[in-house]
C-alpha positions in Angstrom: -73.9 -39.3 -34.2 -70.7 -38.0 -33.8 -68.7 -39.0 -31.5 -67.0 -37.1 -28.7 -64.7 -37.8 -25.8 -64.3 -36.2 -22.8 -61.5 -36.4 -20.8 -61.7 -36.0 -17.2 -66.1 -35.6 -17.0 -66.2 -36.6 -13.6 -63.9 -33.8 -12.0 -65.5 -30.0 -11.4 -64.7 -28.6 -14.6 -65.2 -31.7 -17.0 -69.0 -32.3 -14.9 -69.8 -29.3 -15.9 -68.9 -29.9 -19.6 -70.3 -33.1 -19.5 -73.9 -32.0 -18.7 -73.8 -29.4 -21.3 -72.7 -31.4 -24.3 -75.0 -34.5 -23.4 -78.4 -32.0 -22.8 -77.6 -30.1 -25.8 -76.7 -31.7 -28.6 -78.8 -35.2 -29.0 -76.6 -36.1 -32.2 -73.5 -36.6 -30.2 -73.1 -39.5 -28.4 -70.4 -38.5 -25.1 -67.7 -40.7 -23.6 -67.1 -39.9 -20.3 -63.6 -41.5 -19.7 -62.1 -40.4 -16.1 -59.6 -42.7 -14.4 -61.9 -41.6 -10.6 -58.9 -40.7 -9.1 -59.5 -38.6 -5.7 -61.0 -35.8 -7.2 -63.6 -37.4 -10.2 -66.8 -38.2 -8.5 -69.9 -39.9 -11.0 -71.9 -37.8 -8.3 -71.7 -35.7 -10.1 -74.0 -36.9 -12.8 -76.6 -39.1 -11.3 -78.9 -37.0 -13.7 -77.7 -38.0 -17.1 -76.0 -41.3 -16.3 -79.0 -43.1 -17.9 -79.3 -41.0 -20.9 -78.9 -42.6 -24.3 -76.0 -40.2 -26.0 -74.0 -40.4 -22.6 -71.7 -43.8 -21.7 -68.9 -43.6 -18.7 -65.4 -45.7 -19.4 -63.1 -45.5 -16.2 -59.6 -45.1 -17.7 -56.1 -43.7 -16.8 -54.8 -41.9 -19.7 -51.5 -43.1 -18.2 -52.7 -46.7 -19.6 -51.7 -46.6 -23.4 -52.8 -49.9 -24.8 -56.4 -48.8 -23.1 -56.5 -45.6 -25.0 -55.1 -46.9 -27.9 -58.0 -50.0 -28.0 -60.8 -47.1 -26.7 -59.8 -45.1 -29.9 -59.2 -47.9 -32.2 -63.1 -49.4 -31.4 -65.3 -46.0 -31.0 -62.8 -43.5 -33.7 -64.0 -40.1 -31.6 -63.8 -37.1 -34.2 -63.4 -35.0 -31.3 -61.7 -34.9 -28.1 -61.8 -32.3 -25.0 -59.3 -32.9 -22.8 -59.6 -31.9 -18.9 -58.4 -34.6 -17.3 -55.2 -33.4 -15.2 -54.0 -33.7 -11.5 -54.5 -30.0 -10.7 -53.9 -29.2 -7.0 -50.5 -27.3 -7.0 -50.2 -28.2 -3.1 -50.0 -32.0 -4.7 -47.8 -30.7 -6.9 -45.1 -29.5 -4.3 -45.2 -32.8 -2.8 -45.5 -35.9 -5.9 -44.4 -33.6 -8.9 -43.2 -37.4 -10.9 -47.2 -38.0 -11.1 -48.3 -34.6 -12.0 -45.7 -35.3 -15.4 -47.0 -39.1 -15.8 -51.1 -37.9 -16.5 -50.5 -34.1 -17.5 -47.3 -35.1 -19.5 -47.5 -38.1 -20.5 -51.5 -38.8 -19.9 -51.5 -36.1 -22.7 -49.0 -37.3 -25.7 -51.0 -41.3 -25.1 -54.2 -38.8 -26.0 -52.3 -37.1 -29.0 -50.5 -40.5 -30.2 -54.0 -42.1 -30.4 -55.9 -39.5 -31.7 -53.6 -38.8 -34.8 -52.8 -42.5 -34.8 -56.6 -43.5 -35.1 -57.0 -40.5 -37.7 -54.1 -41.3 -40.4 -53.7 -37.6 -41.3 -57.4 -37.3 -42.5 -58.5 -35.0 -39.6 -61.6 -33.3 -42.0 -64.1 -32.3 -39.3 -61.8 -33.8 -35.9 -60.5 -31.5 -33.6 -58.4 -32.2 -30.5 -59.5 -29.6 -27.6 -57.2 -29.6 -24.8 -58.2 -27.3 -21.7 -55.0 -25.2 -19.9 -54.6 -23.1 -17.2 -53.1 -19.3 -16.6 -50.8 -20.7 -14.1 -48.4 -21.6 -17.2 -47.7 -18.0 -17.5 -46.3 -17.6 -13.9 -46.9 -14.7 -12.2 -48.1 -10.8 -12.9 -46.9 -8.1 -10.6 -49.2 -5.5 -9.8 -50.7 -4.4 -13.1 -50.6 -5.9 -16.6 -52.6 -8.9 -17.3 -52.0 -12.9 -20.0 -53.0 -12.6 -23.2 -52.6 -15.4 -25.6 -49.3 -14.2 -26.2 -48.1 -13.8 -23.1 -44.6 -15.8 -22.7 -44.5 -19.4 -20.6 -43.1 -19.5 -17.1 -44.6 -21.9 -15.1 -43.7 -21.5 -10.8 -44.6 -25.0 -10.1 -44.9 -28.4 -10.8 -48.6 -28.0 -11.3 -47.6 -25.2 -13.9 -45.1 -26.9 -15.7 -46.5 -29.9 -16.4 -49.5 -28.0 -18.2 -46.8 -25.8 -20.0 -45.4 -28.9 -21.3 -48.3 -30.3 -22.0 -49.5 -27.4 -23.6 -46.0 -27.2 -25.6 -47.1 -31.1 -27.1 -50.4 -29.6 -28.9 -48.9 -27.5 -30.5 -46.4 -29.5 -31.3 -48.7 -32.4 -32.7 -50.0 -29.1 -34.5 -47.2 -28.0 -36.5 -46.0 -31.3 -36.9 -48.7 -33.6 -37.9 -51.0 -30.8 -38.7 -53.4 -32.3 -35.8 -56.3 -29.7 -35.5 -56.4 -28.4 -32.2 -57.6 -25.9 -30.3 -55.8 -24.7 -26.7 -57.7 -22.7 -23.9 -55.7 -21.1 -20.6 -58.6 -20.2 -17.7 -58.4 -18.2 -14.2 -59.6 -19.9 -11.0 -62.8 -21.9 -11.6 -65.6 -22.2 -8.5 -69.0 -23.0 -8.5 -70.8 -26.0 -7.5 -69.7 -29.5 -7.3 -65.7 -28.5 -6.2 -63.6 -30.4 -4.4 -63.2 -29.4 -1.0 -59.2 -28.8 -0.8 -59.8 -25.7 -3.1 -60.3 -22.0 -1.0 -63.6 -21.2 -1.7 -65.7 -25.1 -1.1 -62.8 -25.8 1.8 -63.7 -21.9 3.5 -67.8 -22.9 2.6 -67.2 -26.2 4.7 -65.1 -25.1 7.0 -67.4 -21.8 8.1 -70.6 -24.7 8.5 -68.4 -26.8 11.1 -67.0 -23.7 12.6 -63.5 -24.7 11.6 -60.2 -22.2 11.3 -60.5 -20.8 7.5 -56.3 -21.0 6.5 -55.0 -18.5 4.8 -51.5 -18.7 2.8 -49.4 -15.9 4.1 -50.6 -12.2 3.6 -53.6 -13.2 2.5 -53.0 -10.5 -0.4 -52.6 -13.0 -3.2 -54.5 -12.1 -5.8 -56.6 -14.3 -8.9 -58.7 -13.9 -11.5 -62.4 -16.1 -10.7 -63.9 -17.8 -13.6 -68.0 -19.3 -12.5 -67.6 -22.7 -13.5 -71.0 -22.4 -15.5 -69.6 -19.9 -17.6 -66.4 -21.6 -18.4 -68.5 -24.8 -19.8 -70.0 -22.5 -21.7 -67.0 -20.9 -23.2 -65.8 -25.1 -23.7 -68.6 -25.6 -26.1 -68.5 -22.8 -28.2 -64.8 -22.6 -28.7 -65.1 -26.8 -29.7 -67.7 -25.7 -32.2 -66.7 -22.2 -33.0 -63.4 -21.0 -31.7 -60.0 -21.3 -35.0 -57.8 -24.2 -35.7 -54.4 -23.7 -34.2 -55.6 -20.8 -31.4 -55.4 -20.6 -27.8 -58.0 -18.2 -26.4 -57.9 -17.2 -22.6 -61.2 -17.1 -20.1 -61.5 -15.3 -17.7 -64.1 -14.2 -15.3 -63.1 -10.0 -15.5 -63.3 -11.0 -11.6 -59.8 -10.3 -9.7 -59.7 -10.5 -5.9 -57.2 -11.0 -3.4 -57.6 -14.1 -1.5 -58.2 -12.4 2.1 -60.9 -9.8 0.3 -62.5 -12.9 -1.6 -63.0 -14.6 2.1 -64.4 -12.1 3.7 -66.5 -11.8 1.3 -67.8 -15.3 1.7 -67.8 -14.9 5.1 -70.5 -11.6 5.0 -72.5 -13.8 2.4 -72.6 -17.3 4.6 -73.2 -15.3 8.0 -76.2 -14.3 6.2 -76.9 -17.4 4.9 -76.2 -19.3 8.4 -78.2 -16.6 10.1 -75.7 -15.8 12.1 -73.8 -12.0 14.1 -72.3 -10.6 10.9 -68.3 -10.6 11.9 -69.1 -14.0 13.4 -67.3 -16.2 10.3 -64.4 -14.1 9.8 -63.5 -14.4 13.3 -62.2 -18.2 11.7 -59.8 -16.5 9.9 -56.3 -18.0 10.2 -53.0 -16.4 8.6 -50.6 -20.0 7.4 -47.3 -20.3 6.2 -47.1 -19.5 2.7 -46.1 -22.6 0.1 -43.5 -22.7 -2.1 -43.6 -21.1 -5.1 -46.6 -19.0 -4.7 -47.0 -16.9 -7.5 -48.6 -13.0 -6.2 -51.4 -12.5 -9.0 -53.0 -13.7 -11.8 -55.6 -12.2 -14.4 -56.8 -12.9 -17.9 -57.9 -11.0 -20.4 -60.4 -12.6 -22.2 -60.6 -9.6 -24.7 -60.2 -12.1 -27.7 -62.7 -15.1 -27.0 -65.7 -12.4 -26.4 -64.3 -10.2 -29.1 -64.4 -13.2 -32.3 -66.5 -15.6 -30.5 -68.9 -13.2 -28.7 -68.4 -15.0 -25.1 -68.3 -13.0 -21.2 -69.1 -14.4 -17.9 -73.3 -14.1 -16.9 -72.7 -13.6 -13.3 -70.0 -11.2 -11.9 -68.3 -12.7 -8.7 -70.9 -12.0 -6.0 -73.3 -13.1 -8.0 -71.2 -16.1 -8.6 -70.4 -16.7 -5.5 -73.9 -16.8 -4.1 -74.7 -19.1 -6.5 -72.1 -21.3 -5.1 -73.4 -20.9 -1.2 -76.8 -21.6 -2.4 -75.7 -24.9 -3.6 -73.3 -26.3 -1.4 -76.3 -25.3 1.4 -78.6 -26.9 -0.7 -76.1 -30.1 -1.2 -74.8 -30.7 2.3 -75.4 -34.5 1.8 -73.0 -34.4 -1.4 -70.0 -32.3 0.7 -70.4 -35.1 3.4 -69.9 -37.9 1.2 -67.2 -35.5 0.0 -65.2 -34.9 3.2 -66.0 -38.6 4.5 -64.7 -40.3 1.3 -68.0 -42.5 0.8 -68.7 -40.5 -2.3 -66.1 -43.2 -4.0 -69.1 -45.8 -2.8 -71.3 -44.3 -5.9 -69.3 -45.8 -8.5 -68.7 -49.5 -6.8 -72.4 -49.3 -6.6 -73.9 -47.8 -9.6 -70.8 -49.7 -12.2 -69.9 -52.7 -11.0 -69.5 -55.4 -13.4 
């Protein structure tokens, strides 16, 4: 049975990737490594936690000896590296923690993978998931491609850019087989409610203000998380070594237009008067280093691997709203912090 390590598998994107792999590949044993910091939530994976081809491991990437021991014991043939500190606002407040996890944590994984297989990488792969923010900002036109030069503007994106470079350097220096993907903003079920869409959904339910940075004209490409998980599965199995693939949703929206669409759909779902939720919009002071626009050109992964999004943004947003409405206990557990008790109850030794 092939052993695959997924890091950050209790987080938003990671939980969808882990679920897909566990359910799809009975000949794989999926090891889910997560430090269970604030955004890691094992309630996301209750439906697969008793599967025979699934194991959860609580560990921090910055623990070099712990990571080395895991590789010595399990000899993972594949790594899908999703674990990262990922919130830009938090990186502005505490850049050092982002450097430790995103750079040093990635180096620990790379070293453990390299040392375990001792240059015999036949059938092995290290897959590093990154972000479109490493490219910096775009003007009103144009798209990020795989050839776009890096120009990170926040501590978060700088830490991710550095980890990308280390992965490529290990490929060149040690012939370590790797692939990298850079994705646009994800949205969908299980998203921690500090991010724009789940924050607004939660606040609309509770009739609280909807904070929008600056003038609200910051533009992002939005990728439905389940589509991203499908793309990760595809790249891991069929992508070419030493290649980069950009994954985007072909859904470019200004923040203010997105929130207005969200308000419209929420009013319909909640049975409120049209425009009622939109009155909650509040413009707040912009954050430092806020990039005006990101937009991904995902034509390479489409042409070479046949991937494309399964939903438009409006369709994906409707699915996302429906999930949060059907899982308000999950949302309450997250916002209250009670979700952290699940690990203690389920995995106590």
